[in-house]
C-alpha angles and dihedrals in degrees: 000000000000115000117250115263113253115243113253114263091202107113118231124232114266122226091251091054091051091050090051091052092049091048092051092050091048090050092051091049090050090053096046101044097066090050091051090048092050092049091049092051092046089056090049091051091052091049089049092054089048090053091052092051089053091048090051091048090053091050091048090052090049091051091050088060096042106051094272096308123133121223115277111293095206131001131057084055095169102043144032135321089039106126098241094046091046090053091051092047090052089059093054104270110150128226135035106252130078092252089058100041107034118080135174113256097017124142087271088071124079109219090225090052090050090052091046104040103026141290093261094066113136103183129015104164133087130207122228108257096174108146095022103070100097095257121144108297095016113128094215147359124239090218096056104034140023103268130191132186115234096231095185092056097057103119098209108022093175089061100039112096107215104168132026142170109273139196129238110272120244112267106262140128109292094017120127117263119267090264091066130057128214109303100203135043129189109201091203092065114078091201090059092050093049098041103032109031109093114214095197105142138060093036092318093306101097142057134192120248131192114210124214090252091063099257122126132194144150121271133189097184131054112238119224093230091063088073092060112109115255119232 
């Protein structure tokens, strides 16, 4: 006859011990997730700044071929040489209309904006239209004539903000579709700053800016020189 098996002397976990383990795991997860989220957003912000540098490089190349003029900053909104469509065309997109040239996830889309506004976003940057908005003293208006910035005549290109993160425009006749944010900003107009500047980075306090010299970085304060009219 086989001897009876001895009962195991290994103690089992009590319910309290299991609850303590679960609580510790939950606490660790709560501590780690914000750090992972911050790292993910930091990577998005870096990618966004890289996008803006590429946009500025495309505009610089366009100006080199067009007597120092940028693509049109306003009308024609739905065809070349609108600035956003010209940027897309410079990167190999075929066609001439928005349906041909815009694409979700292109360099015209900030990764943070895509995560915030939707994965189908097609454009989330605005060009600086200061000095060309039809205000007193302005020589033209981007909504009534084809307007270009004279890139080669900007006195301090390292201090002139040319592109910036922007917010979706209010739904209204003539506004861009929900997949595209405001495409111009005039730093002199407080309504533009409040309704079009997208504070997406640095815990919703910062935005990325591309300067006319091709550099791009995050800012949390608006600089006075940005309100100076562009040539």
